[in-house]
Backbone bond lengths (Angstrom), bond angles and torsions (degrees), N, CA, C in turn:
res aa  C-N    CA-C-N  psi(-1)  N-CA   C-N-CA  omega(-1)  CA-C   N-CA-C  phi
1 X - - - 1.430 - - 1.546 109.36 -
2 X 1.309 115.79 133.71 1.470 120.73 179.17 1.526 108.76 -72.79
3 X 1.321 115.96 131.62 1.459 121.44 179.93 1.535 108.77 -104.02
4 X 1.341 119.97 138.60 1.459 122.48 -178.32 1.489 114.41 -81.51
5 X 1.343 116.63 153.77 1.452 122.58 170.77 1.519 105.68 -75.12
6 X 1.323 117.52 127.50 1.456 121.28 -174.74 1.530 114.38 -123.47
7 X 1.331 117.89 -1.56 1.454 120.25 -175.86 1.521 107.67 -158.11
8 X 1.329 116.73 147.30 1.454 120.92 169.46 1.520 107.46 -137.47
9 X 1.332 116.25 162.87 1.449 120.09 179.97 1.540 108.99 -141.42
10 X 1.289 115.79 136.23 1.448 122.68 178.80 1.533 105.03 -113.31
11 X 1.331 117.06 124.45 1.448 120.47 -175.19 1.530 109.87 -115.69
12 X 1.316 116.44 151.44 1.435 121.91 177.82 1.523 111.90 -173.55
13 X 1.321 115.11 170.96 1.458 121.41 -179.32 1.520 113.74 -67.31
14 X 1.369 116.62 -31.12 1.452 121.78 -175.21 1.544 108.82 -126.06
15 X 1.356 116.62 80.71 1.472 120.71 -177.80 1.534 113.56 -54.44
16 X 1.314 117.72 -38.32 1.470 119.38 -179.94 1.525 112.46 -64.05
17 X 1.322 116.67 -38.11 1.474 121.17 176.87 1.513 109.30 -65.01
18 X 1.338 117.44 -43.35 1.454 121.08 176.99 1.525 112.02 -63.07
19 X 1.343 116.43 -40.98 1.457 120.59 176.68 1.541 109.55 -57.80
20 X 1.321 117.69 -49.64 1.463 121.59 -179.05 1.524 111.17 -61.69
21 X 1.336 118.45 -39.84 1.454 122.88 178.73 1.529 111.21 -61.35
22 X 1.316 116.80 -54.99 1.457 121.25 -175.90 1.534 111.90 -68.36
23 X 1.304 117.20 -35.03 1.442 121.62 177.97 1.525 110.00 -63.34
24 X 1.352 117.25 -44.74 1.434 120.81 -179.31 1.545 111.47 -74.20
25 X 1.311 118.74 -35.21 1.461 121.65 -176.52 1.549 112.84 -75.30
26 X 1.320 117.11 -44.94 1.483 120.77 -174.89 1.510 114.67 -114.49
27 X 1.332 119.10 -2.00 1.454 120.63 -179.10 1.514 112.59 71.35
28 X 1.315 117.94 20.59 1.471 121.54 179.84 1.515 109.87 -62.06
29 X 1.336 116.44 137.71 1.429 122.37 172.70 1.528 108.58 -90.92
30 X 1.345 116.14 130.79 1.447 119.96 -176.52 1.518 110.30 -133.52
31 X 1.337 113.97 158.87 1.472 119.42 176.23 1.542 108.71 -144.40
32 X 1.307 114.54 143.11 1.469 120.17 179.83 1.515 110.97 -131.81
33 X 1.344 116.85 29.45 1.464 122.43 -178.43 1.522 110.89 -88.70
34 X 1.333 115.89 64.18 1.450 119.63 -178.99 1.526 108.92 -148.25
35 X 1.322 118.36 157.20 1.454 120.87 -175.97 1.540 114.65 -73.25
36 X 1.340 117.47 -7.47 1.483 120.62 -177.21 1.529 111.71 -87.42
37 X 1.367 117.82 -6.20 1.439 121.12 -175.84 1.528 111.14 58.25
38 X 1.351 115.38 37.69 1.456 124.06 -178.65 1.521 107.01 -108.00
39 X 1.329 116.79 136.07 1.447 120.63 179.88 1.545 106.59 -97.89
40 X 1.355 116.38 113.23 1.442 121.73 178.56 1.528 109.61 -87.36
41 X 1.312 116.38 135.69 1.480 123.72 177.75 1.495 106.81 -103.92
42 X 1.341 116.34 123.39 1.466 120.80 -179.86 1.512 109.64 -68.35
43 X 1.310 118.83 152.18 1.452 122.44 177.29 1.545 109.36 -67.19
44 X 1.299 115.49 153.05 1.449 120.41 178.75 1.507 113.68 -87.75
45 X 1.318 114.72 174.32 1.452 121.57 178.96 1.534 107.46 -111.08
46 X 1.325 116.45 137.52 1.456 119.74 176.17 1.491 114.88 99.44
47 X 1.327 118.07 -0.50 1.451 120.23 178.48 1.516 110.61 -80.58
48 X 1.320 117.67 174.53 1.470 118.66 179.72 1.525 112.65 -69.59
49 X 1.314 119.36 132.77 1.460 121.14 -176.29 1.521 113.26 -64.07
50 X 1.319 117.48 -22.02 1.484 120.61 179.77 1.526 113.32 -83.03
51 X 1.323 118.16 -4.06 1.441 122.35 -173.28 1.519 108.86 102.65
52 X 1.308 117.25 -168.94 1.464 119.60 -177.98 1.507 110.20 -111.68
53 X 1.309 114.61 155.28 1.482 120.75 174.81 1.519 108.86 -96.50
54 X 1.282 116.00 -179.89 1.451 120.62 -178.73 1.512 111.56 -157.45
55 X 1.279 116.66 -170.88 1.447 121.88 179.51 1.517 111.60 -157.30
56 X 1.310 117.42 172.98 1.458 124.77 176.87 1.517 106.44 -125.73
57 X 1.314 116.00 131.15 1.470 120.68 -177.34 1.524 110.48 -136.39
58 X 1.360 115.98 153.48 1.461 117.60 177.09 1.525 110.78 -70.39
59 X 1.338 116.35 150.31 1.453 122.99 179.96 1.506 110.20 -157.18
60 X 1.330 116.68 153.05 1.465 121.20 176.92 1.537 112.67 -73.91
61 X 1.343 116.21 -19.82 1.480 120.55 -179.51 1.528 108.40 -144.01
62 X 1.356 115.95 151.31 1.469 118.13 177.74 1.505 110.50 -68.25
63 X 1.347 115.98 144.49 1.456 120.60 175.35 1.518 108.63 -168.86
64 X 1.317 114.42 160.44 1.445 121.74 173.95 1.538 105.24 -115.32
65 X 1.311 115.58 131.61 1.475 120.21 -177.70 1.511 110.05 -125.64
66 X 1.324 116.46 119.36 1.438 122.47 178.44 1.507 109.24 -98.82
67 X 1.329 119.76 139.88 1.437 122.81 176.08 1.517 109.31 -107.22
68 X 1.328 115.27 129.60 1.457 122.41 179.34 1.533 107.63 -112.38
69 X 1.308 116.79 131.44 1.466 123.50 -179.81 1.541 109.51 -77.82
70 X 1.333 117.29 128.10 1.448 122.41 -179.50 1.518 109.81 -133.81
71 X 1.315 117.22 161.07 1.469 121.32 -179.57 1.533 111.70 -80.52
72 X 1.345 118.36 -36.67 1.463 120.79 -173.46 1.541 107.26 -136.35
73 X 1.353 117.24 109.20 1.421 120.86 -179.28 1.524 114.01 -63.44
74 X 1.335 116.46 -45.96 1.480 119.83 -179.82 1.520 111.97 -59.94
75 X 1.328 116.37 -44.55 1.475 121.04 179.02 1.520 111.72 -64.73
76 X 1.319 116.94 -39.39 1.458 119.72 178.71 1.532 111.39 -67.18
77 X 1.315 118.82 -39.94 1.431 122.29 176.21 1.572 110.49 -61.86
78 X 1.330 114.83 -43.98 1.459 119.68 179.05 1.498 110.56 -62.29
79 X 1.310 116.89 -43.84 1.451 122.76 -179.42 1.541 111.25 -66.12
80 X 1.305 117.43 -38.45 1.472 121.28 177.15 1.523 110.44 -59.60
81 X 1.328 117.33 -42.32 1.461 122.59 179.09 1.515 110.17 -65.66
82 X 1.339 116.68 -42.54 1.455 121.92 179.36 1.518 111.19 -61.71
83 X 1.354 116.81 -31.72 1.470 121.24 -179.21 1.520 114.10 -88.28
84 X 1.339 118.56 6.30 1.474 121.55 177.69 1.513 114.67 102.39
85 X 1.335 119.42 2.21 1.434 123.32 174.95 1.523 109.63 -94.70
86 X 1.344 117.24 -162.42 1.448 119.75 176.12 1.532 110.75 -153.46
87 X 1.313 114.07 152.12 1.476 121.38 175.74 1.525 107.11 -79.53
88 X 1.320 117.43 130.16 1.481 120.25 178.55 1.505 112.84 -118.10
89 X 1.364 117.79 -14.23 1.456 120.24 174.77 1.519 108.07 -151.02
90 X 1.318 116.10 118.54 1.455 120.51 178.39 1.530 108.95 -71.33
91 X 1.314 116.95 160.68 1.464 121.38 -176.90 1.531 114.28 -53.94
92 X 1.312 116.29 134.41 1.462 123.71 174.55 1.503 108.73 -134.87
93 X 1.320 116.24 150.64 1.483 120.87 173.95 1.488 108.89 -91.81
94 X 1.313 116.00 123.88 1.453 122.48 176.35 1.536 106.71 -78.17
95 X 1.351 119.43 130.60 1.480 119.68 -179.27 1.528 110.30 -54.96
96 X 1.317 115.75 129.01 1.472 123.47 179.92 1.531 111.86 58.06
97 X 1.353 117.09 27.07 1.462 119.14 -177.49 1.490 113.01 -145.30
98 X 1.296 116.62 -148.93 1.454 124.59 -173.95 1.527 110.74 -88.68
99 X 1.327 114.74 174.68 1.454 122.42 170.40 1.520 106.93 -101.10
100 X 1.333 117.25 129.13 1.468 122.76 -173.83 1.522 110.79 -129.89
101 X 1.308 115.82 162.37 1.459 125.28 174.27 1.536 107.73 -150.58
102 X 1.326 117.21 173.05 1.477 118.89 177.27 1.533 108.45 -143.94
103 X 1.364 111.58 147.11 1.469 120.57 177.37 1.522 107.81 -133.58
104 X 1.328 117.56 171.96 1.443 122.36 171.42 1.520 108.09 -122.69
105 X 1.328 116.67 145.61 1.460 120.86 175.46 1.521 108.49 -80.47
106 X 1.331 118.81 175.85 1.468 119.82 -178.98 1.529 116.79 -59.11
107 X 1.324 117.44 -16.84 1.483 121.07 178.19 1.518 112.85 -99.99
108 X 1.324 117.84 1.84 1.451 121.50 178.85 1.520 117.03 92.55
109 X 1.343 117.12 5.00 1.468 119.75 174.49 1.525 109.18 -70.89
110 X 1.296 118.53 130.72 1.467 121.67 -178.94 1.512 109.03 -83.92
111 X 1.342 116.11 138.32 1.464 124.25 179.22 1.527 108.24 -121.76
112 X 1.307 116.16 126.92 1.469 120.02 173.55 1.536 109.53 -84.76
113 X 1.283 114.98 141.74 1.475 120.15 176.29 1.528 108.22 -120.99
114 X 1.317 116.31 137.33 1.469 120.39 178.69 1.518 108.16 -129.32
115 X 1.341 115.48 133.93 1.460 119.07 -177.23 1.503 110.00 -73.93
116 X 1.308 114.96 132.88 1.466 122.27 178.95 1.523 109.79 -71.36
């Protein structure tokens, strides 16, 4: 039986800076009212009820890449730069698929963006 992805984690030297970045960029609701000093990210609305799928691709270096669905790729890339991140891949159309782009957060974690 296929099991769904049910959690992700973004790590960095300055978790509060990352919290502020993602909260401002995607409107994520977060809470850190726990003794573990862990920032929980609430689940989003409008995602697939079965969970998310994924894939495996060749790369020169190991990495985990999460894709976040957004309304406007260009605006999201601009906003990421404004918040201290950077655009690393401008929007492209995947053959027979979605339109995607990529950014990096202030600590260099790559974020995939997919047009809704």
